[in-house]
VOTI-246957 format. One line per field, with one value per residue: residue number from 1; x, y, z of N, C-alpha, C in turn. Coordinates in pm, whole numbers, m for minus. Example, Ala and Ser with C-alpha at 12.3 -4.5 7.8 and 13.67 -1.06 7.14 Angstrom:
<vexvexs>
i c(1  2)
n_east c(1319  1285)
n_north c(m569  m225)
n_up c(780  708)
ca_east c(1230  1367)
ca_north c(m450  m106)
ca_up c(780  714)
c_east c(1320  1290)
c_north c(m330  3)
c_up c(780  787)
</vexvexs>
This chain:
<vexvexs>
i c(1  2  3  4  5  6  7  8  9  10  11  12  13  14  15  16  17  18  19  20  21  22  23  24  25  26  27  28  29  30  31  32  33  34  35  36  37  38  39  40  41  42  43  44  45  46  47  48  49  50  51  52  53  54  55  56  57  58  59  60  61  62  63)
n_east c(m825  m767  m781  m499  m296  m76  204  356  628  629  771  831  896  692  434  202  m81  m216  m506  m527  m696  m719  m662  m486  m587  m633  m819  m851  m693  m488  m470  m186  74  282  455  570  455  212  83  62  m113  m334  m391  m462  m691  m864  m891  m1015  m1256  m1376  m1551  m1783  m1874  m2126  m2312  m2546  m2518  m2348  m2253  m2245  m2054  m2171  m2079)
n_north c(875  1113  1140  1178  1387  1291  1381  1315  1234  1162  919  1056  1305  1479  1592  1460  1402  1210  1136  981  745  682  415  367  331  453  732  936  1028  1258  1460  1491  1721  1984  2128  2134  2331  2375  2130  2146  2360  2232  2050  2234  2337  2114  2078  2319  2308  2069  2071  2163  1959  1733  1441  1410  1518  1362  1154  839  658  449  121)
n_up c(2395  2143  1780  1551  1342  1089  923  619  392  57  m175  m404  m317  m259  m31  209  424  693  880  1176  1378  1733  1759  1559  1306  976  904  724  425  269  m34  m257  m190  m304  m139  203  360  229  276  552  567  461  666  866  748  747  1024  1085  941  1014  1246  1125  972  878  935  800  547  400  130  m41  m276  m537  m613)
ca_east c(m729  m821  m703  m386  m251  60  253  454  689  620  897  856  930  574  387  61  m107  m321  m570  m533  m769  m633  m622  m392  m657  m638  m954  m847  m563  m500  m410  m43  108  419  537  529  365  80  26  25  m235  m440  m426  m533  m823  m945  m921  m1106  m1386  m1431  m1669  m1898  m1914  m2252  m2335  m2664  m2482  m2253  m2305  m2153  m2052  m2214  m1977)
ca_north c(954  1161  1110  1267  1407  1244  1439  1225  1270  1051  887  1156  1432  1556  1573  1427  1375  1115  1151  847  726  642  275  361  318  574  783  1024  1048  1379  1465  1520  1863  2010  2180  2100  2438  2349  2018  2197  2439  2134  2003  2343  2346  2004  2111  2432  2274  1945  2091  2191  1837  1676  1310  1418  1563  1271  1059  730  619  312  45)
ca_up c(2322  2017  1660  1529  1206  1063  799  558  264  m39  m241  m508  m252  m225  106  232  565  729  1010  1231  1502  1845  1741  1447  1178  896  883  611  360  187  m167  m253  m190  m351  m29  340  407  171  350  685  546  445  801  932  687  799  1165  1087  884  1069  1331  1041  902  923  877  716  414  338  31  m70  m417  m563  m688)
c_east c(m788  m731  m587  m354  m106  100  365  511  685  756  931  886  812  528  240  43  m217  m379  m589  m611  m673  m589  m526  m457  m661  m783  m961  m705  m580  m452  m260  m22  253  510  481  429  224  10  m18  m100  m355  m487  m507  m675  m916  m985  m1026  m1247  m1451  m1551  m1796  m1951  m2041  m2272  m2458  m2631  m2388  m2322  m2201  m2164  m2101  m2113  m2030)
c_north c(990  1119  1208  1276  1364  1297  1353  1284  1146  1030  987  1295  1519  1516  1536  1404  1272  1158  1010  846  680  497  256  349  452  610  863  1029  1164  1357  1492  1671  1880  2056  2137  2203  2418  2235  2062  2285  2346  2079  2109  2357  2236  2033  2221  2394  2149  1968  2118  2067  1781  1540  1311  1452  1469  1178  950  694  475  243  m6)
c_up c(2185  1901  1647  1381  1195  926  746  430  175  m106  m352  m450  m217  m84  108  381  578  863  1061  1362  1611  1836  1624  1310  1106  868  753  556  263  45  m149  m265  m232  m238  106  393  352  243  489  676  527  578  874  878  738  944  1174  1042  943  1160  1251  970  964  858  786  571  340  240  10  m217  m429  m648  m819)
</vexvexs>
C-alpha cells in the first residue's frame, strides 16, 4: 500500500498536511496554511514535484 496525504486543521484554525507511509509513520509535515484550498494546492505541488526528487541532491543539516 502506498503512502497517503492527511489534511488536518490546527487548533488555531489553520491547515496543514502530512504524508504518511503505509505503516502510519509521518514522512513529511507541511507548513501552516491560512486556507484549506492553499493546503490542497500544497498537496498537489508535492504530488507534482515528487517524481522529480532525487536522492543525489538531498543535503542534511549538521547538529
